[in-house]
Each structure stands twice: as C-alpha cells, then as structure tokens.
C-alpha positions, 0 to 999 in steps of 0.5 A: 500500500505504501509503495503504491502511494509513494509511486504515485507521489513520485509520478506527480512530482515528475509531471510537475518537473516536466511541466516546469522544464517545458515552461522554461525551455526556449522555443525559436520564434517564428515571426512569419507564422503564428505558432500554436501554443505549446500544449505539452505543458498544459497536458503535464499539468493536467496529468498532475492534477488527475494523479492528485485526485486519483491518489486522494480517491484511492486513499479514501477508498483504502480507508473505507475498505480497511486497508489503512488505518489512521494512527494519529499523532502520539501525545507524550506527557 
C-alpha cells in the first residue's frame, strides 16, 4: 500500500518537473507564422492534477475498505 502511494507521489512530482522544464525551455520564434501554443505543458499539468485526485480517491477508498488505518499523532506527557 505504501509503495503504491509513494509511486504515485513520485509520478506527480515528475509531471510537475516536466511541466516546469517545458515552461522554461526556449522555443525559436517564428515571426512569419503564428505558432500554436505549446500544449505539452498544459497536458503535464493536467496529468498532475488527475494523479492528485486519483491518489486522494484511492486513499479514501483504502480507508473505507480497511486497508489503512489512521494512527494519529502520539501525545507524550
């Protein structure tokens, strides 16, 4: 269970890094033609949002099925 959550979190960070690289990379300007906007960055961000929502729903489903249990914060006095 922990492995699945860690893998999805890593893929979320990877999609965010991919979008950052695509945003910062310079593209050659073509003044003659109106070039369409780069949609790869938007797709990477949409993938990140989709993975985040899927991870949230998976954690809720796992709690509902009893696969994971909340442990809380231990209070030491």
